[in-house]
C-alpha positions in Angstrom: 115.4 68.5 -33.8 113.6 65.2 -33.4 113.7 63.1 -30.3 112.7 59.4 -30.5 111.9 57.3 -27.5 109.1 56.3 -25.1 107.6 58.6 -22.5 108.1 56.2 -19.6 111.9 55.8 -20.2 114.0 57.6 -17.5 116.6 58.8 -20.0 114.0 60.1 -22.4 112.3 62.0 -19.5 115.7 63.6 -18.6 116.3 64.6 -22.2 112.9 66.2 -22.6 113.2 68.0 -19.2 116.6 69.3 -20.3 115.1 70.6 -23.6 112.1 72.1 -21.9 114.2 73.7 -19.1 116.5 75.3 -21.7 113.7 76.4 -24.1 115.0 74.2 -26.9 112.3 73.3 -29.4 111.9 69.6 -30.5 109.5 67.2 -32.0 108.9 64.0 -29.9 108.3 60.7 -31.7 107.0 57.9 -29.5 108.2 54.5 -30.6 105.0 53.0 -29.3 102.8 55.2 -31.5 105.1 55.6 -34.5 107.5 52.7 -34.8 110.7 53.3 -36.8 111.6 51.0 -39.6 114.8 49.5 -41.0 115.4 52.4 -43.3 115.4 54.9 -40.4 117.6 52.6 -38.3 120.1 52.3 -41.2 120.0 56.1 -41.6 121.0 56.5 -37.9 123.7 53.9 -38.3 125.5 56.2 -40.8 126.1 58.4 -37.7 126.5 56.0 -34.8 127.6 52.4 -34.4 125.3 49.4 -33.9 126.9 48.8 -30.5 125.7 52.3 -29.4 122.2 52.0 -30.9 121.3 48.5 -29.8 120.4 48.5 -26.1 121.7 45.1 -24.9 121.2 46.1 -21.2 117.5 46.6 -21.5 114.7 44.4 -20.2 113.2 43.8 -23.7 116.6 42.6 -25.1 116.9 40.2 -22.2 113.3 38.9 -22.3 113.6 38.2 -26.0 116.9 36.3 -25.3 118.6 37.9 -28.3 122.1 37.5 -26.8 121.6 33.7 -27.1 120.7 33.9 -30.8 124.2 35.2 -31.8 122.7 37.6 -34.3 124.5 39.0 -37.4 124.4 42.8 -37.7 121.7 42.5 -40.4 119.6 40.5 -38.0 120.1 43.0 -35.2 118.8 45.7 -37.4 115.8 43.5 -38.3 115.1 43.0 -34.6 115.4 46.7 -33.8 112.8 47.4 -36.5 110.5 44.7 -35.1 111.1 45.7 -31.5 111.8 49.4 -31.2 112.2 49.0 -27.5 115.6 47.4 -27.9 116.9 50.7 -29.4 118.8 52.7 -26.9 117.0 55.9 -25.9 116.6 58.7 -26.6 117.7 59.0 -30.2 118.1 62.6 -31.2 118.3 63.8 -34.7 120.0 67.2 -34.6 121.3 69.0 -37.7 123.4 66.4 -39.5 124.0 64.2 -36.5 122.5 61.5 -34.3 122.9 61.5 -30.5 122.0 58.4 -28.6 121.3 58.4 -24.8 121.1 61.1 -22.2 124.3 63.0 -21.6 123.7 66.4 -20.0 127.3 67.7 -20.5 127.2 66.8 -24.2 123.7 68.4 -24.5 125.0 71.7 -23.0 127.9 71.6 -25.5 125.7 70.9 -28.6 122.5 72.7 -27.9 
């Protein structure tokens, strides 16, 4: 299992705490140290929709004023690769699936 995000994100902290509390092994990939590229984002988009992966409620999305740009899907993917902080967190690769965001009930079910 791989968990992508940033250590200061509240949702990421909750996800990591859940994994640690339940003795579930994982590898953590910090967007700030190891940014993901378009290829990885497109890989995730085979499992989740762009609406789920793109964090339109976050500070970074708002400060970049991306909503005003009326971006195409391809442009949204380009922006996510340039600015990983507009990707909703955490992104968890588990078996052949991708789980986005913190959802304790779903985690209990899956892990």
